[in-house]
C-alpha positions as CSV (number, residue, x, y, z in Angstrom):
1,M,81.6,75.4,67.6
2,S,80.1,77.3,70.6
3,T,76.8,77.2,72.4
4,T,74.8,80.2,73.6
5,L,72.4,79.6,76.4
6,I,69.4,81.9,76.3
7,V,68.2,82.2,80.0
8,P,64.9,84.0,80.2
9,G,63.3,85.5,83.3
10,L,59.7,85.1,84.5
11,R,57.2,84.1,82.0
12,S,59.9,83.0,79.6
13,S,60.4,86.5,78.0
14,G,57.9,85.9,75.2
15,P,57.9,86.0,71.4
16,T,58.6,89.8,71.0
17,H,61.4,89.9,73.6
18,W,65.0,90.6,72.5
19,Q,66.1,87.2,73.9
20,T,63.8,85.5,71.4
21,W,65.1,87.8,68.6
22,L,68.6,86.9,69.6
23,E,67.9,83.2,69.8
24,H,66.7,83.2,66.1
25,R,69.9,84.9,64.9
26,L,72.5,82.7,66.7
27,T,73.7,79.4,65.4
28,G,74.0,76.9,68.3
29,S,71.7,78.8,70.6
30,I,69.7,76.8,73.2
31,R,66.8,78.3,75.2
32,I,66.6,77.1,78.8
33,S,63.2,75.7,79.8
34,Q,61.8,75.8,83.3
35,R,59.2,73.6,84.9
36,D,57.1,76.6,86.0
37,W,57.9,80.0,84.5
38,N,55.8,81.8,87.2
39,D,57.6,80.2,90.1
40,P,61.1,81.8,90.5
41,H,62.6,79.0,92.5
42,L,66.4,79.4,92.3
43,P,67.4,75.8,93.0
44,D,65.1,74.5,90.2
45,W,66.0,77.3,87.8
46,S,69.8,77.0,88.2
47,S,69.7,73.2,88.0
48,R,68.2,73.5,84.5
49,V,71.0,75.9,83.5
50,R,73.6,73.5,84.9
51,R,72.2,70.7,82.9
52,E,72.4,72.5,79.7
53,I,75.9,73.7,80.5
54,S,77.0,70.1,81.0
55,R,75.3,69.1,77.8
56,A,76.7,71.9,75.6
57,T,79.4,71.4,73.1
58,G,82.3,73.8,72.7
59,R,82.6,77.2,74.5
60,V,79.5,78.2,76.3
61,F,78.2,81.7,76.4
62,I,75.2,82.9,78.3
63,A,72.6,85.6,77.5
64,A,70.3,86.0,80.6
65,H,67.6,88.4,81.7
66,S,66.0,89.4,85.0
67,F,65.6,86.3,87.3
68,G,67.3,84.3,84.7
69,V,70.5,86.3,85.5
70,L,70.4,85.0,89.1
71,A,70.0,81.4,87.9
72,A,72.7,81.8,85.3
73,V,75.2,83.3,87.7
74,Q,74.7,80.6,90.4
75,A,75.0,77.8,87.8
76,G,77.9,79.4,85.9
77,S,79.9,79.9,89.0
78,D,79.6,76.1,89.6
79,H,80.8,75.3,86.0
80,A,83.1,78.2,85.4
81,E,85.6,76.1,83.3
82,R,82.9,75.8,80.6
83,I,81.8,79.4,80.5
84,A,83.5,81.7,77.9
85,G,81.4,84.8,78.7
86,A,78.1,86.0,80.0
87,L,75.8,88.9,79.1
88,L,73.6,89.7,82.1
89,V,70.8,92.0,81.3
90,A,68.4,93.8,83.8
91,P,69.1,91.4,86.8
92,A,66.4,91.0,89.3
93,D,67.0,92.0,92.9
94,P,67.9,88.8,94.8
95,E,66.9,90.5,98.0
96,H,63.3,90.6,96.7
97,F,63.3,86.8,96.6
98,G,65.4,86.3,99.7
99,I,68.2,84.5,97.9
100,S,71.2,87.0,98.1
101,E,73.1,84.5,100.3
102,F,73.0,81.9,97.7
103,L,74.6,84.0,95.0
104,P,78.4,84.3,94.4
105,T,80.0,87.3,96.0
106,K,83.4,87.1,94.4
107,P,84.5,87.9,90.8
108,L,83.3,85.4,88.3
109,P,86.2,83.6,86.5
110,F,85.0,84.4,83.1
111,P,84.2,87.8,81.3
112,V,80.9,89.3,82.3
113,I,78.9,92.3,81.0
114,V,76.0,93.6,83.1
115,V,73.5,95.8,81.3
116,A,71.1,97.8,83.5
117,S,68.8,100.8,83.5
118,S,68.4,103.7,85.8
119,N,64.7,103.3,86.3
120,D,64.3,99.5,86.5
121,S,61.6,98.6,89.0
122,W,63.2,95.1,89.5
123,M,66.4,96.5,90.9
124,E,67.7,100.0,91.7
125,F,70.8,100.9,89.7
126,N,73.0,101.3,92.8
127,T,72.2,97.7,93.8
128,V,73.0,96.6,90.3
129,R,76.3,98.4,90.6
130,H,77.0,96.6,93.9
131,W,76.5,93.1,92.3
132,A,78.4,94.0,89.1
133,D,81.3,95.0,91.3
134,L,81.2,91.8,93.2
135,W,81.1,89.7,90.0
136,G,83.9,91.7,88.5
137,A,81.7,92.7,85.5
138,D,81.7,95.5,83.0
139,L,78.6,97.6,83.8
140,I,76.6,99.4,81.1
141,N,73.9,101.9,82.0
142,L,71.3,102.3,79.3
143,G,69.7,105.2,81.1
144,A,65.9,105.2,81.5
145,A,65.2,101.9,79.7
146,G,62.9,100.3,82.2
147,H,63.3,96.5,82.6
148,I,65.0,96.2,79.2
149,N,62.2,93.9,77.9
150,A,59.7,93.9,75.2
151,E,57.3,96.2,77.2
152,A,60.2,98.7,77.3
153,G,60.8,98.6,73.5
154,F,63.5,96.0,73.5
155,G,62.4,93.5,70.8
156,P,65.1,93.5,68.1
157,W,68.3,94.6,69.9
158,P,71.3,94.8,67.7
159,E,73.3,96.4,70.5
160,G,72.8,93.3,72.6
161,L,74.0,91.1,69.8
162,A,77.1,93.3,69.5
163,L,77.8,92.9,73.2
164,L,77.6,89.2,72.9
165,E,80.0,89.4,69.9
166,R,82.4,91.4,72.0
167,L,82.4,88.6,74.5
168,R,83.1,86.1,71.6
169,R,86.0,88.1,70.4
170,A,87.5,88.3,73.9
171,A,87.2,84.6,74.2
172,E,88.9,84.0,70.8
173,L,91.8,86.3,71.8
174,R,92.1,84.6,75.1
175,S,92.2,81.1,73.5
176,A,94.8,82.3,71.0
177,S,96.9,83.7,73.8
178,E,96.7,80.4,75.7
179,R,97.7,78.4,72.6
180,R,100.7,80.6,72.1
181,A,101.7,80.2,75.7
182,A,101.3,76.4,75.5
183,F,103.3,76.4,72.2
184,N,106.1,78.5,73.8
185,L,106.2,76.2,76.7
186,S,106.5,73.1,74.6
187,Q,109.3,74.6,72.6
188,S,111.2,75.5,75.7
189,R,111.2,72.0,77.2
190,P,113.6,70.4,74.7
191,L,116.0,73.2,75.5
192,Q,115.6,72.7,79.2
193,R,116.2,69.0,78.7
194,H,119.4,69.7,76.6
195,W,120.7,72.0,79.3
196,L,120.1,69.5,82.1
197,A,121.9,66.8,80.1
198,Q,124.8,69.1,79.7
199,R,124.8,70.0,83.4
200,H,124.7,66.4,84.4
201,Y,127.6,65.6,82.0
202,A,129.6,68.5,83.5
203,L,128.9,67.4,87.0
204,G,130.0,63.9,86.1
205,Q,133.2,65.1,84.6
206,E,133.9,67.2,87.8
207,G,133.3,64.0,89.8
208,I,135.9,62.1,87.7
209,A,138.5,64.8,88.0
210,A,138.0,65.0,91.7
211,H,138.4,61.2,92.0
212,R,141.7,61.4,90.0
213,D,143.1,64.0,92.4
214,L,142.7,61.7,95.4
């Protein structure tokens, strides 16, 4: 069982937004709520995301939009061991809010896909590319798609759901690989113990022979 955290931006995305559409199609989805959707206060917003990460069961995926991306990235970097993947869509420019220094500037330790537009008024594409590079994210350019919200025509968004499924498949493959590695390690330990026992016996025999030669 996994949990998908829906992290909206200002004004909570709204009923016709792709995040709301996505929320209704995902089992185990949780929509992050904020005290004031019109007050983009990073410490408050990210603390709400942290709270839901700590409460979630199973692997945690994130689907964030706009200012919600900034809150999700800050919270996710603090709880990276719980995050299996993040879909970050149309991030808002942190410089606009004076919070760039509070965001991670190193690759995030979980798979990240950033989706952006070439004509988003909330962040220029070159700036998006800069942050995506810092976070070690795959960057997808949708072209002239505005802010990738309901007003730009992004209500039902099957492509976004497919990107989230891509992150899920990557997490499953990673888990399977880790399980195989753990199994192989557990199988090698008895052989290692057997080898050590033989080595200790051989050394003991050598010691006995040396004692006889004295």
